[in-house]
N, C-alpha and C positions, 0 to 999 in steps of 0.2 A: 059557376057551376065546376067540378069538378072533374079536370085530362084523369089521360091518361100517364101522364110525367108527374103527378102528385101522387097514383097510386106506387109507381116506380119506386117513388122519393119516403110512403111510406114503406114498404119494403124494404129498401135500405137502410135506413132510419131502425127498422127493425132484424134488422141482423145484426147494424153496429152494435145492438143497446145488448143485444144476444150475448155480442160477442165481450161489451166488456158488462155486463150487469152479471153476465151467468157463468163464465170462461168457456166460455162455448170457441174451436179456431172458429174459424173461418172455413164454411164453405159455399164458395161462388157456384160450386150447377144446385144444390138445394135452393140459395139468392135468386140465381132466374128461371127453378121451375116455378117459385116464387109469384114471381114478375108474368112470367106467362099466364100460367091463373087467374091474379088477382086480373091480368088486363082482358080476358076471358071474362073474368067476369061483369066485370065493369061495361065489356061492352051486348051482354045481351043481359044488364037492364037497362041501360040508359039507350040504348039503339033501334026503333023498331025495325019486326025483319026479322032480327037475328037468330037468326036458330041457329046456327053450326054444331052440333057437339063436338065437347073441347076435344077430345081424341084430336078427328078432325082437321078443327081451327089449333093443332097445337104442331099434328105432326104439316103442315105446310104454310106456316105462319105467316108467307111472306104476301098470296094471296088472298088470302083470307083475312089479314088483316089491313088493305088497299081497299077493298073490298068493300069491305062496313068498319075499318078503323077512322073513319074521315079523314085518309089523309087523301088531297087532294081535291076535295066535294067542295 
């Protein structure tokens, strides 16, 4: 079963491939935004009872992630 780290690695590889193969410049903010979004998508689909809207979760990610992200559970 995949976990959050796997998705973060995929986001990193996707951005690295865009730099190498599409001559795009590194955009750290875009990479971070994608990582946060894909973590939320993963939690939304994998955790029962996870119903926090993206904006609410992303603006208070530490509390949202600790409550529903499998940390210390």
